[in-house]
C-alpha positions in Angstrom: 119.6 -39.0 -21.3 119.2 -39.8 -17.7 116.1 -38.2 -17.5 114.7 -40.3 -20.5 115.8 -43.5 -18.8 114.3 -42.8 -15.4 111.5 -41.7 -17.1 109.2 -44.9 -17.2 110.4 -46.2 -13.8 109.3 -42.4 -12.4 106.1 -42.7 -13.8 105.5 -46.3 -12.6 106.4 -45.1 -8.9 103.8 -42.2 -9.3 100.9 -44.6 -10.0 98.5 -44.6 -7.4 99.2 -48.3 -6.5 97.9 -48.0 -2.8 94.7 -46.6 -3.9 94.2 -49.1 -6.5 95.0 -52.1 -4.1 92.5 -50.7 -1.5 89.8 -50.4 -4.2 90.4 -54.1 -5.4 90.4 -55.1 -1.6 87.3 -53.3 -0.9 85.5 -54.7 -4.1 86.5 -58.0 -3.3 85.1 -58.1 0.2 81.8 -56.8 -1.1 81.7 -59.1 -3.9 82.3 -62.2 -1.6 79.9 -61.3 0.9 77.3 -60.8 -1.6 77.7 -63.7 -3.9 79.9 -66.3 -1.9 76.5 -68.2 -0.7 74.0 -66.8 -3.0 71.5 -69.4 -3.7 70.8 -68.3 -7.3 73.9 -70.3 -8.2 72.8 -73.3 -6.4 73.9 -75.8 -9.3 77.6 -74.5 -8.7 77.5 -75.7 -4.9 75.9 -79.1 -6.2 78.9 -79.3 -8.9 81.2 -78.7 -6.0 80.0 -81.0 -3.2 78.2 -83.9 -5.2 81.4 -86.1 -5.0 81.9 -85.4 -1.2 78.1 -86.7 -0.6 78.6 -89.7 -2.7 81.9 -90.6 -0.6 80.2 -89.7 2.7 77.4 -92.2 1.7 79.9 -94.9 0.5 81.7 -94.6 3.8 78.7 -95.0 6.0 77.3 -98.2 4.0 80.4 -99.7 3.2 82.6 -99.3 5.9 85.5 -101.3 6.4 85.0 -103.0 2.8 87.5 -101.3 0.9 91.2 -101.2 0.6 93.2 -98.0 0.8 95.1 -98.3 -2.4 92.2 -98.7 -4.3 90.1 -95.7 -2.8 93.6 -93.7 -3.6 93.0 -94.4 -7.3 89.3 -93.7 -6.8 90.1 -90.3 -5.3 92.6 -89.4 -8.1 89.9 -90.5 -10.7 87.2 -88.2 -9.2 89.8 -85.0 -9.1 91.1 -86.0 -12.6 88.0 -86.8 -14.7 85.4 -85.0 -12.6 86.8 -82.0 -10.9 89.4 -80.8 -13.3 87.7 -81.7 -16.4 83.8 -80.9 -15.5 83.2 -79.9 -12.2 85.8 -76.7 -11.7 85.3 -76.2 -15.6 81.5 -75.5 -15.5 81.7 -73.9 -12.1 84.0 -71.4 -13.0 81.9 -70.8 -16.0 79.0 -70.1 -13.9 80.7 -68.0 -11.3 82.5 -65.8 -14.2 79.2 -65.4 -16.1 77.6 -63.4 -13.1 80.6 -61.2 -12.5 80.2 -58.7 -15.7 77.6 -60.2 -17.8 75.3 -61.1 -15.0 75.4 -57.6 -13.5 74.6 -56.1 -16.9 71.5 -58.5 -17.4 70.4 -57.3 -13.7 71.4 -53.7 -14.8 73.6 -52.9 -11.9 76.9 -52.7 -13.3 76.5 -48.7 -14.2 76.9 -48.3 -10.4 80.6 -49.7 -10.5 81.2 -47.9 -13.6 79.9 -44.4 -12.5 82.2 -44.9 -9.5 85.6 -43.1 -9.2 87.4 -46.6 -10.1 89.4 -47.4 -13.1 87.8 -49.9 -15.5 91.0 -52.1 -15.3 90.9 -52.0 -11.6 87.2 -53.1 -11.4 87.9 -55.9 -13.8 90.8 -57.5 -11.7 88.6 -57.0 -8.4 86.1 -58.8 -10.2 88.1 -61.8 -11.3 89.9 -61.7 -7.9 86.2 -61.8 -6.1 85.3 -64.9 -8.7 88.4 -66.6 -7.9 88.1 -66.4 -4.4 84.9 -67.7 -4.5 85.4 -70.7 -6.6 88.6 -71.8 -4.7 86.6 -71.5 -1.6 83.8 -73.9 -3.1 86.0 -76.5 -4.7 88.8 -76.2 -2.3 86.5 -77.1 0.4 84.9 -79.5 -1.7 88.2 -81.2 -2.5 89.4 -81.1 0.9 86.2 -82.6 2.1 86.2 -85.4 -0.3 89.6 -86.3 0.5 89.1 -86.4 4.2 85.8 -88.5 3.8 87.5 -91.0 1.5 90.1 -91.9 4.4 88.0 -91.5 7.4 86.7 -94.7 7.6 89.9 -96.5 8.0 90.6 -94.8 11.3 94.1 -94.7 12.8 95.4 -96.2 9.2 93.8 -93.5 7.3 95.2 -91.0 9.7 98.4 -92.1 9.3 98.3 -92.0 5.5 96.9 -88.3 5.4 99.8 -87.5 7.8 102.5 -89.2 5.6 102.1 -89.8 1.7 98.5 -88.6 1.6 99.6 -85.2 2.7 101.4 -84.3 -0.2 98.7 -85.8 -2.4 96.1 -83.3 -0.8 98.4 -80.3 -1.4 98.9 -81.3 -4.9 95.0 -81.4 -5.6 94.5 -78.3 -3.6 97.2 -76.6 -5.6 95.9 -77.8 -8.8 92.4 -76.6 -7.9 93.7 -73.0 -7.3 95.5 -72.7 -10.6 92.6 -74.3 -12.4 89.9 -71.9 -10.9 92.3 -69.1 -11.9 92.8 -70.0 -15.2 89.2 -71.2 -16.2 88.1 -68.0 -14.3 90.2 -65.5 -16.2 89.2 -67.1 -19.9 85.5 -67.3 -18.7 85.5 -63.8 -17.6 86.8 -62.6 -21.0 84.2 -64.8 -22.7 81.3 -63.4 -20.8 82.5 -59.7 -22.4 82.8 -60.6 -25.8 79.4 -62.4 -26.2 76.1 -62.5 -24.5 76.0 -66.3 -24.2 79.4 -67.9 -23.7 78.3 -71.5 -23.1 78.7 -72.4 -26.8 82.5 -71.0 -26.5 83.1 -72.8 -23.4 81.6 -76.1 -24.8 84.5 -75.6 -27.7 87.1 -74.9 -25.1 86.2 -78.0 -23.2 86.6 -80.1 -26.6 90.0 -78.6 -26.8 90.8 -79.3 -23.3 89.5 -82.9 -23.8 92.0 -83.3 -26.6 94.8 -81.3 -25.8 97.1 -84.3 -24.4 97.4 -85.6 -28.2 98.0 -82.3 -29.6 101.6 -81.1 -30.5 103.5 -79.5 -27.3 103.4 -76.2 -28.5 99.6 -76.0 -28.6 99.5 -77.8 -25.2 101.0 -74.7 -23.7 97.8 -73.0 -24.4 95.8 -75.3 -22.5 95.1 -75.2 -18.6 94.4 -79.0 -18.3 97.6 -79.7 -20.4 99.5 -77.7 -18.0 98.2 -79.1 -14.9 98.1 -82.7 -15.7 101.7 -82.7 -15.0 101.0 -81.6 -11.5 98.7 -84.8 -10.8 100.3 -86.7 -7.6 98.7 -90.3 -8.8 98.5 -91.5 -12.5 95.8 -93.8 -13.1 94.9 -96.4 -16.0 91.9 -95.5 -18.1 89.9 -97.4 -20.9 88.2 -96.3 -23.8 87.5 -92.3 -24.7 89.2 -91.6 -21.3 92.4 -92.7 -22.7 92.5 -89.3 -24.2 93.0 -87.7 -20.7 95.9 -90.1 -19.7 98.0 -90.1 -22.8 101.9 -90.1 -21.7 103.3 -86.9 -23.0 106.7 -85.6 -22.6 107.3 -84.6 -19.1 107.2 -81.0 -18.0 108.9 -79.7 -15.0 106.5 -78.7 -12.1 107.6 -75.0 -12.1 107.0 -75.0 -16.0 103.7 -76.0 -15.7 102.8 -73.5 -12.7 104.3 -70.5 -14.6 102.6 -71.6 -17.7 99.1 -71.3 -16.0 100.1 -68.2 -14.5 101.4 -66.7 -17.5 98.2 -67.9 -19.5 96.2 -66.3 -16.9 97.9 -63.1 -17.3 97.5 -62.6 -20.8 93.9 -63.6 -20.8 93.5 -60.7 -18.0 95.3 -58.4 -20.2 93.2 -58.9 -23.2 90.1 -58.4 -20.7 91.3 -55.4 -19.5 91.5 -53.9 -23.0 88.2 -55.4 -23.6 87.0 -53.7 -20.4 88.1 -50.0 -21.5 85.9 -50.1 -24.6 83.0 -51.9 -23.0 79.7 -50.1 -23.6 76.3 -50.8 -21.7 72.9 -51.0 -23.7 70.4 -52.2 -21.5 67.8 -52.1 -24.2 69.7 -54.8 -25.9 70.7 -57.0 -22.9 
C-alpha cells in the first residue's frame, strides 16, 4: 500500500528535471541570440517603439506646453488602447508565428526534432524564448515611453517618477509581462493548429474587445479582461472605446494575475499535446 502511494511521487522525482532545465535554457539562449534583433520582423519593432518615437517628437517640439496630469492620462491611454489591445497583441502574433510555423516554412524545424530533446521540452523552450523576446521589446518600449513622457518636466518629472509614477510604471511593466505570456501561448498554439493563424487572431481580437461586457465567467477566458483590473490609471472614453472601459465587478489583483497564469498554463498543456502528434510534410508547407 505504501509503495502504491509513493509510486507517483517517486516517478516524478526520477524524471530528468536537471537535463530538461538545461535543454530549455540552452534552446532559449540560442533562439534569443538568433531572433532577438532579426530584421525580418522589423514591423514588430515598429509596433513596439512607434509610441516612444511620437512621444519623443512631442517632447522636443512642445517642451513646457503640457500638464503632468494630462500626460498621465495620455500615457494611460497609450498603454491601454494601443499597447495592450494592439501593439502587444499583434507583436506576440508575429513572434509566435516564427517559433514553430516559421521554422516549418523555412524547413529547419526537423533539426530540433531529430535532436535528443523531448517535444514537450522543445515546445516550452520555444515559448520561453518567444516570451523573453516580446518582454524585452515591449517592456523596453513601455519603459522608454514612460520616461520620455515625463522627462520634459525636469525635476518635477523626476520627483513624480520617484513617487507615484514608480508604482504606475511597475504596473505597466507587470501587465506587459503577463500579456506577453498569455498572448504568446495562445498564438503559439494557433500557429501549430493552422497554417495561417491570422483569421483566428482577428476573431480573438474581437472577443478581447468586447470581453468587458460579457458575463463574468466568460471574462475569465480573456487576457485583456483579467489585465484591465491591474491598470493603475482609469481613463474616460467615448464612442466605441467605451467597450474597453466598462466598469465591471472588481477583481482582486492576485485573482487577475492567477487567472492569466492559469489560462497560460492550460494553453501550454494543449500545445504540448499538439506538439506530440505534430507531423512535418514540407511538400505541403
